[in-house]
C-alpha positions in Angstrom: 36.1 146.2 13.0 39.8 146.5 13.2 41.8 148.1 16.0 43.3 151.5 15.3 46.2 152.6 17.5 45.6 155.7 19.5 48.4 158.1 20.5 48.5 161.4 22.4 49.8 164.7 21.2 52.7 166.0 23.2 51.5 169.6 22.9 47.7 169.6 23.4 47.5 166.1 24.9 44.5 165.2 22.7 44.2 161.6 21.8 44.0 160.8 18.1 44.5 157.8 15.7 48.2 157.3 15.1 47.9 158.0 11.4 46.5 161.5 12.0 49.6 162.6 14.0 53.2 163.4 13.1 55.8 161.2 14.7 59.2 162.5 15.8 62.1 160.4 16.9 65.9 160.4 17.2 68.2 158.6 14.8 72.0 158.9 15.0 71.6 161.7 17.6 69.4 163.9 15.4 65.7 164.8 15.9 63.8 163.6 12.8 60.3 163.5 11.5 59.4 159.9 11.0 57.3 160.3 7.8 56.5 156.6 7.3 56.3 155.9 11.1 58.6 153.0 10.8 61.8 154.1 12.4 62.7 152.2 15.5 63.0 153.6 19.0 60.9 155.8 21.1 58.7 158.3 19.3 56.7 161.4 20.3 53.5 162.4 18.5 52.2 165.9 17.6 48.9 166.9 15.9 49.3 167.8 12.3 48.0 171.4 12.7 49.6 174.8 12.8 48.7 175.5 16.4 50.3 172.5 17.9 53.4 172.7 15.7 54.0 176.4 16.4 53.6 175.7 20.2 56.5 173.3 19.9 58.8 176.3 19.9 57.7 177.0 23.5 60.4 175.9 26.1 57.7 174.0 28.1 56.8 172.0 25.0 60.4 171.3 24.2 60.7 169.9 27.8 57.6 167.7 27.1 59.1 166.5 23.9 62.4 165.7 25.7 60.5 163.8 28.3 58.5 161.8 25.8 61.6 160.9 23.8 63.8 160.4 26.9 66.5 162.5 25.3 67.6 166.1 25.6 66.0 168.1 22.8 67.3 171.6 22.1 65.1 174.4 20.9 67.3 174.9 17.8 66.7 171.2 16.8 62.9 171.8 17.1 63.1 175.0 15.0 65.2 173.3 12.3 62.7 170.4 12.2 59.8 172.9 11.9 61.6 174.6 9.0 62.0 171.3 7.3 58.3 170.5 7.7 57.3 173.9 6.3 59.6 173.3 3.3 58.0 170.0 2.7 54.6 171.8 3.1 53.4 169.5 5.9 51.8 172.6 7.5 
């Protein structure tokens, strides 16, 4: 049996297999969805469900995301990222 990496959702703090979560990271000063989970640097994980993704708009969750990424994340960046995810029909 092979090892499957476990990560924790920033929003609900539920532990899941890495491939069942969405990974967010910073690249060139911009918050990005790391679709292939291969970008370097610190990442933060969020469950791939509407509840957790919608809760990311909450200022407390933006703070958690900032803490996980060790970067200052603005609410506008999160909203833009969620709009992109909706456009790509991720949720």
